[in-house]
N, C-alpha and C positions, 0 to 999 in steps of 0.2 A: 796232441790229436790231429787227425788231418781226416777229412771226408775229400772223397774227387767222383762223383757223379758226372757218367757220361749216357750220351743219347744218340742212336743211329754210329755208334764206332766200330772199326772194323774189327775181327775178334782176335787180329794178330795183336792187337794194342789191349785188348783186355784180358788176353792170356797173359801180356806183359805187367799189366799193373796188379794179376792176383800171383805175382809170385811175391810182389813184394807185400799187398794190401789183402784183407782181408773181404770178400764180396759179400756183401751180407742180402742183396739182392740184386736182382741184374741190372748190371750197370753202377751201382752204389758200392764205393771199395772205402775201407775204415782201417787207418793205421794210427801207429804212435813215433813220429819220426823228428829227425833233428831236420832244420830249415836247410842243411845241405843235401841229406837225400828228398824232404819235399821239392826243392830247385830241380834236384835231378830227373824224378817222377812226373814233372810240370810239363819240362824240356821233352819228356818222353810222349806225353799227351800231347804235345804241339808237334811234333812229328808226324806222327802218325793218326792224327784225329781225323784227315781227309775231311770227307761231307757233316761231320757230326758237329755235334757242339759238346762242350763239356764248363763245368764249374769245379773249382777249387776253396776248401774253407778249412782254417784250420782256427786253432785258439793263440790268442795273442794278448798283451795287455794293452786295452784300450776301452773304451767305455762301452763298447756292443761286447767285447769279450773276443770276438773273431776277427777277422779279415777275408777278404775273398777273393778270386779273379775269376773271370769266364773268360771262353775261347766258343767261336763260331757263332754261324748266325741263331739268335734266338728273340723273342718278345722281350725277355726280360733285360733290362741292361743296369748296370752300376753308375752311381752318381754319387757326386760327393755335395752332398746340403750343409757347409759350415764345419766339415772336419769329418762327419759322420756319415758313413756309407749309405746310402738307401738302393730302392731297386725299382727303375720305373719304368715303366710297362709302353713296349712301341703299338703303334696302330695296329691293329691285324690287316693282314695282304688281303686286299678288295679289288676286282676289275674296273678297270677304267668304264669311266660312264660311257656310253655306247657302246661296248662288249658285250659278245654273251660270256657267261660263265663258263 
């Protein structure tokens, strides 16, 4: 099983993914494909994401039972802690001191 979640993606990319995957919510695509197809779909996302962001999650045989990749600007960044992938949060964008927001 694989899941792709898009935010701020161009309509042509969303349409391309809808050919292969079921869009169960706006920007949330699910399917059950091989690694080769998963890599192909992720390459399509990388080429077409523009200013948006995306995450790819798939089932695998590790302690967590899944693996994931992210793409684009997002506060949530994957980090590796002794072989376990977790998500860390970057601080929110704040205006520099002395400047009006």
